[in-house]
Biopython code that builds the backbone (N, CA, C, O; Angstrom):
import numpy as np
from Bio.PDB.StructureBuilder import StructureBuilder

atoms = [
    (1, "MET", "N", (-82.674, -49.698, 17.771)),
    (1, "MET", "CA", (-82.004, -49.158, 18.578)),
    (1, "MET", "C", (-81.598, -50.069, 20.081)),
    (1, "MET", "O", (-82.448, -50.794, 20.597)),
    (2, "VAL", "N", (-80.323, -49.928, 20.623)),
    (2, "VAL", "CA", (-80.347, -50.933, 22.145)),
    (2, "VAL", "C", (-79.875, -49.737, 22.980)),
    (2, "VAL", "O", (-79.126, -48.816, 22.654)),
    (3, "ALA", "N", (-80.655, -50.043, 24.422)),
    (3, "ALA", "CA", (-80.436, -48.860, 25.173)),
    (3, "ALA", "C", (-79.297, -49.303, 25.984)),
    (3, "ALA", "O", (-78.376, -48.502, 26.144)),
    (4, "HIS", "N", (-79.220, -50.643, 26.600)),
    (4, "HIS", "CA", (-78.765, -50.624, 27.610)),
    (4, "HIS", "C", (-77.369, -51.233, 27.217)),
    (4, "HIS", "O", (-77.141, -52.428, 27.403)),
    (5, "LEU", "N", (-76.563, -50.489, 26.738)),
    (5, "LEU", "CA", (-75.250, -50.243, 26.957)),
    (5, "LEU", "C", (-74.744, -49.358, 26.579)),
    (5, "LEU", "O", (-75.537, -48.789, 25.829)),
    (6, "SER", "N", (-73.518, -48.655, 26.651)),
    (6, "SER", "CA", (-73.123, -47.570, 27.379)),
    (6, "SER", "C", (-73.855, -46.617, 26.623)),
    (6, "SER", "O", (-74.167, -45.656, 27.327)),
    (7, "LYS", "N", (-74.205, -46.537, 25.557)),
    (7, "LYS", "CA", (-74.420, -45.555, 24.607)),
    (7, "LYS", "C", (-75.670, -46.472, 23.584)),
    (7, "LYS", "O", (-75.605, -47.632, 23.176)),
    (8, "PRO", "N", (-77.010, -45.209, 23.349)),
    (8, "PRO", "CA", (-77.436, -46.064, 22.475)),
    (8, "PRO", "C", (-76.574, -46.458, 21.046)),
    (8, "PRO", "O", (-75.438, -46.070, 20.774)),
    (9, "VAL", "N", (-77.484, -47.375, 20.184)),
    (9, "VAL", "CA", (-76.434, -47.936, 19.173)),
    (9, "VAL", "C", (-77.571, -48.593, 18.114)),
    (9, "VAL", "O", (-78.619, -49.121, 18.487)),
    (10, "ASP", "N", (-77.117, -48.440, 16.652)),
    (10, "ASP", "CA", (-78.046, -49.092, 15.655)),
    (10, "ASP", "C", (-77.583, -50.563, 15.844)),
    (10, "ASP", "O", (-76.415, -50.429, 15.481)),
    (11, "VAL", "N", (-77.661, -51.385, 16.045)),
    (11, "VAL", "CA", (-77.358, -52.955, 16.380)),
    (11, "VAL", "C", (-76.929, -53.588, 14.602)),
    (11, "VAL", "O", (-76.256, -54.589, 14.354)),
    (12, "ASN", "N", (-77.516, -52.710, 13.665)),
    (12, "ASN", "CA", (-77.032, -53.259, 12.493)),
    (12, "ASN", "C", (-76.061, -52.333, 11.585)),
    (12, "ASN", "O", (-75.857, -52.636, 10.409)),
    (13, "ASP", "N", (-75.572, -51.386, 12.080)),
    (13, "ASP", "CA", (-74.592, -50.223, 11.377)),
    (13, "ASP", "C", (-73.143, -50.888, 11.586)),
    (13, "ASP", "O", (-72.397, -50.637, 12.533)),
    (14, "LYS", "N", (-72.887, -51.749, 10.568)),
    (14, "LYS", "CA", (-71.488, -52.585, 10.159)),
    (14, "LYS", "C", (-70.309, -51.571, 10.522)),
    (14, "LYS", "O", (-69.254, -52.088, 10.890)),
    (15, "ASP", "N", (-70.370, -50.410, 10.467)),
    (15, "ASP", "CA", (-69.104, -49.656, 10.376)),
    (15, "ASP", "C", (-68.763, -49.259, 12.060)),
    (15, "ASP", "O", (-67.611, -49.213, 12.490)),
    (16, "GLU", "N", (-70.238, -48.931, 13.079)),
    (16, "GLU", "CA", (-70.142, -49.027, 14.184)),
    (16, "GLU", "C", (-69.983, -50.756, 15.357)),
    (16, "GLU", "O", (-69.305, -51.099, 16.325)),
    (17, "LEU", "N", (-70.721, -51.181, 14.761)),
    (17, "LEU", "CA", (-69.558, -52.587, 15.081)),
    (17, "LEU", "C", (-68.396, -53.165, 14.826)),
    (17, "LEU", "O", (-67.825, -53.765, 15.736)),
    (18, "SER", "N", (-67.879, -53.097, 13.648)),
    (18, "SER", "CA", (-66.975, -52.714, 13.558)),
    (18, "SER", "C", (-65.541, -52.285, 14.632)),
    (18, "SER", "O", (-64.475, -52.795, 14.976)),
    (19, "ARG", "N", (-66.507, -50.733, 14.922)),
    (19, "ARG", "CA", (-65.994, -50.518, 15.722)),
    (19, "ARG", "C", (-65.304, -50.602, 17.184)),
    (19, "ARG", "O", (-64.205, -50.336, 17.669)),
    (20, "ASP", "N", (-66.918, -51.270, 17.751)),
    (20, "ASP", "CA", (-67.210, -51.263, 19.076)),
    (20, "ASP", "C", (-66.693, -52.657, 18.877)),
    (20, "ASP", "O", (-66.777, -53.202, 19.978)),
    (21, "VAL", "N", (-66.098, -53.660, 17.821)),
    (21, "VAL", "CA", (-65.185, -55.460, 18.280)),
    (21, "VAL", "C", (-64.067, -54.792, 18.332)),
    (21, "VAL", "O", (-63.323, -55.362, 19.130)),
    (22, "LYS", "N", (-63.560, -53.834, 17.863)),
    (22, "LYS", "CA", (-61.778, -53.892, 17.586)),
    (22, "LYS", "C", (-61.893, -53.352, 19.094)),
    (22, "LYS", "O", (-61.568, -54.178, 19.947)),
    (23, "ALA", "N", (-62.473, -51.585, 19.734)),
    (23, "ALA", "CA", (-62.370, -51.490, 21.133)),
    (23, "ALA", "C", (-62.413, -52.320, 21.842)),
    (23, "ALA", "O", (-61.633, -52.210, 22.787)),
    (24, "TRP", "N", (-63.451, -53.787, 21.805)),
    (24, "TRP", "CA", (-63.162, -54.844, 22.790)),
    (24, "TRP", "C", (-62.217, -55.591, 22.843)),
    (24, "TRP", "O", (-61.718, -55.861, 23.935)),
    (25, "ARG", "N", (-61.721, -56.126, 21.654)),
    (25, "ARG", "CA", (-60.528, -57.116, 21.664)),
    (25, "ARG", "C", (-59.724, -55.909, 22.572)),
    (25, "ARG", "O", (-59.570, -56.006, 23.789)),
    (26, "ALA", "N", (-59.168, -54.585, 21.633)),
    (26, "ALA", "CA", (-57.992, -54.261, 22.348)),
    (26, "ALA", "C", (-58.036, -53.420, 23.685)),
    (26, "ALA", "O", (-57.073, -53.062, 24.363)),
    (27, "ARG", "N", (-59.069, -53.242, 23.855)),
    (27, "ARG", "CA", (-59.689, -53.119, 25.567)),
    (27, "ARG", "C", (-59.293, -54.303, 26.661)),
    (27, "ARG", "O", (-58.805, -54.123, 27.777)),
    (28, "GLU", "N", (-59.809, -56.189, 25.720)),
    (28, "GLU", "CA", (-59.594, -57.108, 27.116)),
    (28, "GLU", "C", (-57.988, -57.782, 26.237)),
    (28, "GLU", "O", (-57.792, -58.952, 26.567)),
    (29, "GLY", "N", (-57.368, -57.462, 25.663)),
    (29, "GLY", "CA", (-56.080, -57.537, 25.303)),
    (29, "GLY", "C", (-56.095, -59.134, 24.364)),
    (29, "GLY", "O", (-55.212, -59.992, 24.371)),
    (30, "PHE", "N", (-57.354, -59.143, 23.635)),
    (30, "PHE", "CA", (-57.020, -60.445, 23.020)),
    (30, "PHE", "C", (-56.679, -60.206, 21.838)),
    (30, "PHE", "O", (-56.662, -59.093, 21.312)),
    (31, "THR", "N", (-56.271, -61.646, 21.145)),
    (31, "THR", "CA", (-55.523, -61.557, 19.645)),
    (31, "THR", "C", (-57.120, -62.003, 18.639)),
    (31, "THR", "O", (-58.110, -62.667, 18.946)),
    (32, "ALA", "N", (-56.767, -61.335, 17.494)),
    (32, "ALA", "CA", (-58.333, -61.927, 16.879)),
    (32, "ALA", "C", (-58.233, -63.178, 16.839)),
    (32, "ALA", "O", (-59.192, -63.714, 17.394)),
    (33, "GLU", "N", (-57.387, -63.983, 16.367)),
    (33, "GLU", "CA", (-57.693, -65.507, 17.204)),
    (33, "GLU", "C", (-58.188, -65.737, 18.136)),
    (33, "GLU", "O", (-59.150, -66.505, 18.161)),
    (34, "GLY", "N", (-57.814, -65.284, 18.978)),
    (34, "GLY", "CA", (-57.843, -65.827, 19.952)),
    (34, "GLY", "C", (-59.478, -65.106, 20.627)),
    (34, "GLY", "O", (-60.134, -65.678, 21.498)),
    (35, "ALA", "N", (-59.922, -63.609, 19.905)),
    (35, "ALA", "CA", (-61.340, -63.463, 20.163)),
    (35, "ALA", "C", (-61.924, -64.050, 19.294)),
    (35, "ALA", "O", (-63.114, -63.962, 19.594)),
    (36, "ALA", "N", (-61.794, -64.762, 18.131)),
    (36, "ALA", "CA", (-62.566, -65.365, 16.808)),
    (36, "ALA", "C", (-62.828, -66.370, 18.069)),
    (36, "ALA", "O", (-63.961, -66.112, 18.476)),
    (37, "LYS", "N", (-62.217, -67.457, 18.889)),
    (37, "LYS", "CA", (-62.117, -68.791, 19.256)),
    (37, "LYS", "C", (-63.191, -68.360, 20.453)),
    (37, "LYS", "O", (-64.132, -69.136, 20.617)),
    (38, "LEU", "N", (-63.136, -67.440, 21.115)),
    (38, "LEU", "CA", (-63.372, -67.099, 22.690)),
    (38, "LEU", "C", (-65.234, -66.740, 22.183)),
    (38, "LEU", "O", (-66.101, -66.908, 23.040)),
    (39, "LEU", "N", (-65.607, -66.282, 20.820)),
    (39, "LEU", "CA", (-66.491, -65.936, 20.601)),
    (39, "LEU", "C", (-67.229, -67.147, 19.995)),
    (39, "LEU", "O", (-68.458, -67.143, 19.924)),
    (40, "GLY", "N", (-66.476, -68.200, 19.552)),
    (40, "GLY", "CA", (-67.153, -69.488, 18.712)),
    (40, "GLY", "C", (-67.693, -68.724, 17.314)),
    (40, "GLY", "O", (-68.861, -68.583, 16.952)),
    (41, "ILE", "N", (-66.519, -68.297, 16.676)),
    (41, "ILE", "CA", (-66.808, -68.134, 15.052)),
    (41, "ILE", "C", (-65.589, -68.179, 14.574)),
    (41, "ILE", "O", (-64.631, -67.770, 15.230)),
    (42, "PRO", "N", (-65.438, -68.883, 12.891)),
    (42, "PRO", "CA", (-64.210, -68.901, 12.338)),
    (42, "PRO", "C", (-63.317, -67.205, 12.613)),
    (42, "PRO", "O", (-63.894, -66.150, 12.873)),
    (43, "LYS", "N", (-61.848, -67.395, 12.458)),
    (43, "LYS", "CA", (-61.421, -66.321, 12.716)),
    (43, "LYS", "C", (-61.691, -65.521, 11.398)),
    (43, "LYS", "O", (-61.695, -64.291, 11.429)),
    (44, "ARG", "N", (-61.927, -66.243, 10.187)),
    (44, "ARG", "CA", (-62.475, -64.931, 8.670)),
    (44, "ARG", "C", (-63.304, -64.281, 9.394)),
    (44, "ARG", "O", (-63.151, -63.244, 10.039)),
    (45, "THR", "N", (-64.175, -64.936, 9.254)),
    (45, "THR", "CA", (-65.600, -63.715, 10.221)),
    (45, "THR", "C", (-65.453, -63.317, 11.114)),
    (45, "THR", "O", (-66.436, -62.660, 11.453)),
    (46, "TYR", "N", (-64.637, -63.320, 11.863)),
    (46, "TYR", "CA", (-64.100, -62.161, 13.100)),
    (46, "TYR", "C", (-63.471, -61.113, 11.949)),
    (46, "TYR", "O", (-64.154, -60.331, 11.288)),
    (47, "GLU", "N", (-62.498, -61.221, 11.888)),
    (47, "GLU", "CA", (-61.904, -60.415, 10.586)),
    (47, "GLU", "C", (-62.692, -59.869, 9.773)),
    (47, "GLU", "O", (-62.487, -58.672, 9.568)),
    (48, "GLY", "N", (-63.443, -60.301, 9.295)),
    (48, "GLY", "CA", (-64.984, -59.618, 8.276)),
    (48, "GLY", "C", (-65.592, -58.800, 9.190)),
    (48, "GLY", "O", (-66.145, -57.810, 8.712)),
    (49, "ILE", "N", (-65.644, -58.962, 10.499)),
    (49, "ILE", "CA", (-66.688, -58.392, 11.441)),
    (49, "ILE", "C", (-65.694, -56.849, 11.545)),
    (49, "ILE", "O", (-66.223, -55.821, 11.121)),
    (50, "GLU", "N", (-64.619, -56.800, 11.981)),
    (50, "GLU", "CA", (-63.696, -55.941, 12.198)),
    (50, "GLU", "C", (-63.353, -55.251, 10.963)),
    (50, "GLU", "O", (-63.143, -54.039, 11.024)),
    (51, "GLN", "N", (-63.270, -55.854, 9.862)),
    (51, "GLN", "CA", (-63.131, -54.828, 8.515)),
    (51, "GLN", "C", (-64.375, -54.633, 7.762)),
    (51, "GLN", "O", (-64.486, -54.641, 6.536)),
    (52, "GLY", "N", (-65.695, -54.379, 9.014)),
    (52, "GLY", "CA", (-67.056, -53.274, 8.578)),
    (52, "GLY", "C", (-67.802, -54.249, 7.704)),
    (52, "GLY", "O", (-68.788, -53.779, 7.136)),
    (53, "ARG", "N", (-67.459, -55.799, 7.441)),
    (53, "ARG", "CA", (-68.160, -56.192, 6.973)),
    (53, "ARG", "C", (-69.824, -56.573, 7.286)),
    (53, "ARG", "O", (-70.894, -56.543, 6.678)),
    (54, "GLY", "N", (-69.487, -56.816, 8.167)),
    (54, "GLY", "CA", (-71.306, -56.663, 9.283)),
    (54, "GLY", "C", (-71.081, -58.354, 9.517)),
    (54, "GLY", "O", (-70.082, -59.008, 9.218)),
    (55, "PHE", "N", (-72.293, -58.811, 10.124)),
    (55, "PHE", "CA", (-72.617, -60.067, 11.098)),
    (55, "PHE", "C", (-73.928, -60.048, 11.529)),
    (55, "PHE", "O", (-74.606, -59.411, 12.335)),
    (56, "PRO", "N", (-74.087, -61.048, 10.650)),
    (56, "PRO", "CA", (-75.699, -61.446, 10.766)),
    (56, "PRO", "C", (-76.939, -61.627, 12.022)),
    (56, "PRO", "O", (-78.154, -61.425, 12.016)),
    (57, "TYR", "N", (-75.871, -62.156, 13.178)),
    (57, "TYR", "CA", (-76.344, -61.654, 14.291)),
    (57, "TYR", "C", (-76.204, -60.199, 15.461)),
    (57, "TYR", "O", (-76.282, -60.416, 16.670)),
    (58, "PRO", "N", (-76.079, -59.329, 15.137)),
    (58, "PRO", "CA", (-74.931, -58.112, 15.331)),
    (58, "PRO", "C", (-75.458, -57.946, 17.247)),
    (58, "PRO", "O", (-74.685, -57.436, 18.058)),
    (59, "LEU", "N", (-76.412, -58.309, 17.523)),
    (59, "LEU", "CA", (-76.898, -57.834, 18.944)),
    (59, "LEU", "C", (-76.983, -58.976, 19.868)),
    (59, "LEU", "O", (-77.134, -58.884, 21.086)),
    (60, "LEU", "N", (-76.856, -60.224, 19.081)),
    (60, "LEU", "CA", (-75.795, -61.453, 20.416)),
    (60, "LEU", "C", (-74.352, -61.295, 20.744)),
    (60, "LEU", "O", (-73.677, -61.440, 21.762)),
    (61, "LEU", "N", (-73.997, -60.747, 18.811)),
    (61, "LEU", "CA", (-72.114, -60.273, 18.971)),
    (61, "LEU", "C", (-72.254, -59.159, 20.308)),
    (61, "LEU", "O", (-71.364, -59.128, 21.157)),
    (62, "ARG", "N", (-73.356, -58.337, 20.388)),
    (62, "ARG", "CA", (-72.573, -56.974, 21.283)),
    (62, "ARG", "C", (-73.382, -57.771, 22.774)),
    (62, "ARG", "O", (-72.984, -57.218, 23.799)),
    (63, "VAL", "N", (-74.314, -58.823, 23.030)),
    (63, "VAL", "CA", (-73.752, -59.644, 23.988)),
    (63, "VAL", "C", (-73.258, -60.398, 24.559)),
    (63, "VAL", "O", (-73.468, -60.527, 25.765)),
    (64, "ALA", "N", (-72.315, -61.263, 23.788)),
    (64, "ALA", "CA", (-71.479, -61.956, 23.979)),
    (64, "ALA", "C", (-70.030, -61.021, 24.247)),
    (64, "ALA", "O", (-69.045, -61.356, 24.905)),
    (65, "MET", "N", (-70.238, -59.904, 23.594)),
    (65, "MET", "CA", (-69.012, -59.162, 23.984)),
    (65, "MET", "C", (-68.816, -58.396, 25.654)),
    (65, "MET", "O", (-67.797, -58.353, 26.344)),
    (66, "ASP", "N", (-70.589, -57.696, 26.032)),
    (66, "ASP", "CA", (-70.337, -57.213, 26.952)),
    (66, "ASP", "C", (-70.546, -58.510, 28.477)),
    (66, "ASP", "O", (-70.335, -58.209, 29.652)),
    (67, "SER", "N", (-70.887, -59.558, 28.100)),
    (67, "SER", "CA", (-70.425, -60.181, 28.957)),
    (67, "SER", "C", (-69.407, -60.710, 30.182)),
    (67, "SER", "O", (-68.458, -61.305, 29.673)),
    (68, "LYS", "N", (-69.353, -60.684, 31.107)),
    (68, "LYS", "CA", (-68.230, -60.852, 32.110)),
    (68, "LYS", "C", (-67.700, -62.339, 31.694)),
    (68, "LYS", "O", (-66.532, -62.716, 31.791)),
    (69, "ALA", "N", (-68.464, -62.870, 31.359)),
    (69, "ALA", "CA", (-67.773, -64.530, 31.157)),
    (69, "ALA", "C", (-66.731, -64.709, 29.964)),
    (69, "ALA", "O", (-66.072, -65.748, 29.976)),
    (70, "LEU", "N", (-66.529, -63.831, 28.976)),
    (70, "LEU", "CA", (-65.968, -63.506, 27.824)),
    (70, "LEU", "C", (-64.440, -62.452, 28.651)),
    (70, "LEU", "O", (-63.558, -61.850, 28.037)),
    (71, "SER", "N", (-64.588, -62.545, 29.880)),
    (71, "SER", "CA", (-63.062, -61.531, 29.923)),
    (71, "SER", "C", (-62.022, -61.923, 30.125)),
    (71, "SER", "O", (-62.275, -62.947, 30.759)),
    (72, "PRO", "N", (-60.722, -61.847, 30.031)),
    (72, "PRO", "CA", (-59.595, -62.306, 29.947)),
    (72, "PRO", "C", (-59.306, -63.128, 31.034)),
    (72, "PRO", "O", (-58.900, -64.281, 30.890)),
    (73, "ASP", "N", (-59.582, -62.346, 32.630)),
    (73, "ASP", "CA", (-59.539, -63.248, 34.015)),
    (73, "ASP", "C", (-60.058, -64.279, 33.227)),
    (73, "ASP", "O", (-59.428, -64.304, 32.170)),
    (74, "ARG", "N", (-60.859, -65.077, 33.260)),
    (74, "ARG", "CA", (-61.515, -65.764, 33.171)),
    (74, "ARG", "C", (-60.960, -67.660, 32.470)),
    (74, "ARG", "O", (-60.606, -67.949, 31.327)),
    (75, "GLU", "N", (-61.045, -68.217, 33.213)),
    (75, "GLU", "CA", (-60.356, -69.906, 32.648)),
    (75, "GLU", "C", (-60.742, -69.868, 30.862)),
    (75, "GLU", "O", (-61.721, -69.301, 30.377)),
    (76, "HIS", "N", (-59.919, -70.460, 30.270)),
    (76, "HIS", "CA", (-60.774, -70.684, 28.999)),
    (76, "HIS", "C", (-60.098, -71.822, 27.858)),
    (76, "HIS", "O", (-59.107, -71.374, 27.281)),
    (77, "GLU", "N", (-60.281, -72.455, 27.681)),
    (77, "GLU", "CA", (-59.238, -73.936, 26.712)),
    (77, "GLU", "C", (-60.025, -73.828, 25.562)),
    (77, "GLU", "O", (-61.194, -74.156, 25.361)),
    (78, "GLY", "N", (-59.040, -73.224, 24.718)),
    (78, "GLY", "CA", (-59.323, -73.616, 23.584)),
    (78, "GLY", "C", (-60.662, -72.838, 22.853)),
    (78, "GLY", "O", (-61.340, -73.313, 21.942)),
    (79, "GLY", "N", (-60.915, -71.058, 23.733)),
    (79, "GLY", "CA", (-61.995, -70.731, 23.015)),
    (79, "GLY", "C", (-63.407, -70.934, 23.711)),
    (79, "GLY", "O", (-64.373, -70.195, 23.520)),
    (80, "ARG", "N", (-63.387, -72.034, 24.540)),
    (80, "ARG", "CA", (-64.718, -72.773, 25.245)),
    (80, "ARG", "C", (-64.322, -72.415, 27.055)),
    (80, "ARG", "O", (-63.202, -72.400, 27.566)),
    (81, "VAL", "N", (-65.505, -72.188, 27.644)),
    (81, "VAL", "CA", (-65.011, -72.068, 29.395)),
    (81, "VAL", "C", (-65.126, -73.591, 29.748)),
    (81, "VAL", "O", (-65.973, -74.483, 29.777)),
    (82, "THR", "N", (-63.906, -73.400, 29.979)),
    (82, "THR", "CA", (-63.528, -74.986, 31.050)),
    (82, "THR", "C", (-64.283, -75.250, 32.224)),
    (82, "THR", "O", (-64.808, -74.340, 32.865)),
    (83, "SER", "N", (-64.385, -76.730, 32.612)),
    (83, "SER", "CA", (-65.501, -76.648, 33.256)),
    (83, "SER", "C", (-65.452, -76.126, 34.937)),
    (83, "SER", "O", (-66.372, -76.163, 35.754)),
    (84, "LYS", "N", (-63.908, -75.591, 35.137)),
    (84, "LYS", "CA", (-64.082, -75.464, 36.281)),
    (84, "LYS", "C", (-64.457, -73.892, 36.214)),
    (84, "LYS", "O", (-64.948, -73.463, 37.258)),
    (85, "SER", "N", (-64.295, -72.890, 35.076)),
    (85, "SER", "CA", (-65.174, -71.775, 34.556)),
    (85, "SER", "C", (-66.144, -71.549, 35.029)),
    (85, "SER", "O", (-66.489, -70.845, 35.978)),
    (86, "ARG", "N", (-66.709, -72.267, 34.239)),
    (86, "ARG", "CA", (-68.285, -72.949, 34.170)),
    (86, "ARG", "C", (-68.642, -73.032, 35.978)),
    (86, "ARG", "O", (-69.556, -72.403, 36.511)),
    (87, "ARG", "N", (-68.143, -73.513, 36.352)),
    (87, "ARG", "CA", (-68.999, -73.994, 38.219)),
    (87, "ARG", "C", (-68.606, -72.423, 38.561)),
    (87, "ARG", "O", (-69.359, -71.987, 39.431)),
    (88, "SER", "N", (-67.654, -71.481, 38.121)),
    (88, "SER", "CA", (-67.092, -70.007, 38.276)),
    (88, "SER", "C", (-68.855, -69.424, 37.712)),
    (88, "SER", "O", (-69.529, -69.004, 38.653)),
    (89, "LEU", "N", (-69.408, -69.398, 36.611)),
    (89, "LEU", "CA", (-70.486, -68.822, 36.033)),
    (89, "LEU", "C", (-71.408, -69.291, 36.618)),
    (89, "LEU", "O", (-72.268, -68.445, 36.374)),
    (90, "GLU", "N", (-72.054, -70.299, 37.444)),
    (90, "GLU", "CA", (-72.827, -70.618, 37.499)),
    (90, "GLU", "C", (-73.857, -69.188, 38.446)),
    (90, "GLU", "O", (-72.994, -68.419, 38.870)),
    (91, "GLY", "N", (-74.837, -68.818, 38.735)),
    (91, "GLY", "CA", (-75.051, -67.887, 39.427)),
    (91, "GLY", "C", (-75.027, -66.605, 38.663)),
    (91, "GLY", "O", (-75.640, -65.611, 39.051)),
    (92, "GLU", "N", (-74.304, -66.641, 37.560)),
    (92, "GLU", "CA", (-73.768, -65.584, 37.141)),
    (92, "GLU", "C", (-74.913, -64.846, 35.824)),
    (92, "GLU", "O", (-74.892, -63.861, 35.086)),
    (93, "PHE", "N", (-75.709, -65.846, 36.060)),
    (93, "PHE", "CA", (-76.434, -65.586, 34.892)),
    (93, "PHE", "C", (-78.279, -65.394, 35.561)),
    (93, "PHE", "O", (-79.158, -64.624, 35.173)),
    (94, "ASP", "N", (-78.305, -66.330, 36.549)),
    (94, "ASP", "CA", (-79.529, -66.824, 37.202)),
    (94, "ASP", "C", (-80.137, -65.310, 38.012)),
    (94, "ASP", "O", (-79.473, -64.513, 38.675)),
    (95, "GLY", "N", (-81.619, -65.265, 37.682)),
    (95, "GLY", "CA", (-82.222, -63.913, 38.086)),
    (95, "GLY", "C", (-81.769, -63.618, 39.634)),
    (95, "GLY", "O", (-82.129, -62.584, 40.196)),
]
sb = StructureBuilder()
sb.init_structure("model")
sb.init_model(0)
sb.init_chain("A")
sb.init_seg("    ")
for serial, (resi, resn, name, xyz) in enumerate(atoms, 1):
    if name == "N":
        sb.init_residue(resn, " ", resi, " ")
    sb.init_atom(name, np.array(xyz, "f"), 0.0, 1.0, " ", f" {name:<3s}", serial, name[0])
structure = sb.get_structure()
């Protein structure tokens, strides 16, 4: 169980992961293609997650979705953080 998220979740629950991924994408305003690029995974893999087929690293996916670095107000280029936005992230992950 992961307790640092808004509520405890079973990270291996494919249905819960599917619901959370769909909600994240809707809340952030991403297309499926844009979300996949931002997460660095193939679009078909992303679509499979939304369809409940799971993902081999669900905890990492949840951490990525919870990251402020993946918000739509950040400057991204082709799903990758640009050097300009990378500079703005410096220190965001420092202790």
